[in-house]
N, C-alpha and C positions, 0 to 999 in steps of 0.2 A: 346527482350520482345515479338515482333510480332511472332517470331518463336515458342516461348513457348505457346502463346495463340492460335495458329493455331489449329483448330480441337477440341477446348475445349469449354465447355458451360460456359457462365457467371454465377456468383452466386450473391446472395443478402446476405449481412452481416449486422446484426442489433445488436446494443448494448443497445437498449431501446425498451420496448413494446409500447411506444408512437408512434412508426412508424410501428406498426404491420400490417397496411393495405398496406404498400408499396409493399410487395411481390406480391400483386394482379396484379401489373402492369408489372410483369416479369414472365409470365406464362412459366412453365417448368424449371425455373432457380432454382438450389438448394438453400436452405435457411440455413444460419448459425446464431445462436443466441449466443452472447458473454455475459454471465451473471456475472456481477462483484459484485453486492450487492443484499441482500434480500430486495426487495422493500417494503415489509410489515413492515419493521422496520424503515422506513424513514418517518418522520412525515409529510413532505410537499407533498408527492406523492398522487395523486388522488386515491380515494378508489377503483375505477374500474381497476386500473393498475395491481393489482395482478391477477385478472381474465384474463386480456389480456395477461399477461406473461405466465400463465399456458397454454393458448391456443397456444401461440407462441412456447413453449417448446414441446407441442404435435405435432405441425405442422412441426417444424424444422427438417432438415436432420442431422444437427449436433448441439449440445449444448456444449459450453465450460463453465464450472463452475469454478469460481476463488478461491473457498475455499472448504474445506471438508464439511462444513455445507450445502453449496449450492449443492454440489454433492450429499450428502445424501438425500437432499430434492427432487431432480429432477431425480436421477438415476432410480427411480421406473418407470419412463416413458419409459425406454428402453435403449438399448445398444448404442444409438446415443449420450448419454450424456457422456462427458469426463471431467476429472479433469484437469484444466489448471491453476496452481497457478502463482502468480506474480513472475517474475524473476528479474535479476539485470545485468547491464552491469559491470561485475565483474572487468575487467581490469581498467575501468574508476574510479570506487570507491576505488579500492585497491591503487590507486595512492595517496590517502589522507595521507598515512603513510609517504610519502616523501615530501609533499608540505608544504610551509609556510602558516600559517593561513591567511584566507581572510582579506582584508583591513577592513572590517566591524568589525572585532574582535580584532584589534590591540590595542585598547584603552579602552577595557572594563575589568571589574574585573574578576578574576578567583576565584573559579572554574566556568566553563560555562556548563550549561545544555542546550542542543539544540535540536530542533525539525525541521525536514524538511518535508514539505507537506502542503496541503491546511488547512487553519484555518477555520473550519466550525463547524456545530452543534455537531460533535463528540468530540471536545475538552472540557475537564473538566477544567474550568478556576479556580476552587477552588484549584486544583492541582498546576496550574501555580502560583497562589498567595502564596501557601505554599512553593513552590520551591524558590520563590523570597526572602522569609524570611531566607533561609538557604544557598543558593548558591550565588556566587558573581554576576552572570548574568544569565538570562534566555533569550534565543534567539528562536523565532518562525519564521522560514524562509519559506515564501510561501504566496500565494494570500489569501485574505479574501473572503469567499463565503457563501451565504445563512444565514448569521447572521447579526444582527445590530452591526456595529462597536462600538456602545455605550456600549455593554456588555463586551468589551475587558478590562482586568485589566490594569490600568495605574499606573506605578511605574517606578522610574528612572532606575532600573536595569532589567526591562522587555523590550525587544526590538522586535518589529515587523518589519521585513525587507521588507515586500511586495514581489512581484514576483522576483525571483532570476534566472539568466540564468542557464540552466542545467549544462553547462560546469564549473560553479563556485561552484557547490555543493560539490565536493571533498575537495576543499580548505576551505569551511565552516566547513565540518566535521573535518578537520585536527586541527581546533582550539577548538573543543568541548572537554570537559573532560568526559562528559557522554551524550549519545544520548537517547532521550526519545520518548515515545508514550503515551501522557497523555490523552487517550480517556476515556470518561465516561463509566460507566457500564450500562447506560440506553440502550434502544433498538437501538439507532442510531449506536451502536458499535457491535451489535450482528452479528455473522457470518462474521465479518471483519477480513481479513488477511492483515495487513498493508504492502504494498510493500516496505516501507522504512526500515523495519527490515533487509532484506537482504542487502540493501545498507549500513546500519550501520555496519553490521557484516563484509562485504567485506572491509570496511575501518579499521577494527580492533578495533572498538569502544565498550566500555562497554555499555550495553543497559538496561534501566529500563522502564517497561511498566505496565500498568494496566492489570489485569489478563484476557485477551481476550482468548476465547476458542481456536481459530485457532492458535494463537501464542503459547499457551501452548502445543498444539499438535505437532507443527512443530519445535519450537525452545525452548522448555521448559528447556532444560539442558544448554542453552547458554545465557539466559537473566535472569534478576532479575524482579520479580513481586511484586507489592505493590498495595493494594486496597483502601487506604484512602489517602487524601492529606498529612497527617502527615507522614505516613509510606513511601509514595512515595518520599517525600523530604529527609527523613532520608536515604533511600536506595541510592538515587543519591549522597548524601554527602559521604556515605560509599564507593561506588565503585569509586568515583572520587579520594578519598584519598588512596585507596588500589587497584591499577590495578592488574589484573590477566592475565599475558601474555599467559599462557597455554590455558585459556578459550578464549582469543582473537584469538589465532591461530586456535582453533577448530571452532570458529564462522566463520572465514575466509574460512576455508575448506568447511563448509556447504554452504556458499554463493557461492563458486565456482561451486558447483554442481547445483546451480540454475541459472547459466548463461543463458541469453536470447537465445543465439545461439542454445543450446541444447533443450531448451523448444520449441523454434520456429520450430525446425526441426520436432518435433513430431506433432505439430499443422499443419505444412505445408503438411506433408504426408497425413493427414486425409483430408485436404481441396483439395489437388490435386486429390485424388481419387474421390471426388464429381464432379469434372469438366471434367472427362473423358467421351467422347462421347461413348454411347453404340452402 
């Protein structure tokens, strides 16, 4: 590592505008801004944060936008803005096809609709309730954040696992009959490209999601969309009953193309260029 760093400039990498003053302490250091979400669409973000983000985008030497919507929003500021979508550790999630279901799923009713990720303000709990009416079990695996736990639907066949070890995610997926992204259509989901879609597809899972713009653009031919709690539940029931092997294989191939190693190589080349001493 020391050999690689020799003769190179340090850089500042920010993932939030709340730290926009930090680069002032590192005069001459290149600045990278990693933009994952449209802050204007998140209710709890301070009103001035969008202004600070715009200033950060203008000031940065490189901006990585995690979705097409964010890229379209900021690419007008210059060629230093790059599209850098979420990737997947393909080999890890592809193992789900050969694994026994996780112990958490061994004594629950089938079919199972499952979600991997943070349980936060994006989740439409009316969809979750509707799923519980028609599916054997609904599993939401991940930490609860930015919401009052009192709003969570409580029913015997709805299971909140809490934080799950990353290494256990493939075995959880192996026990699902359908993988879901039950995000609301409100502003909290606008411009979101859920990283777990590629994980689901790598595992060969059928996927049902609400009609998010980014998902439709990238995976529209590989997933099923439903825009109301009732149609979402019906779609999950249908795909769980009638698997489509050819679609699953096509989804796995798409996920393979989003392997983190390939995506990281592109990001790395841009970052390395910034650190070269002139």
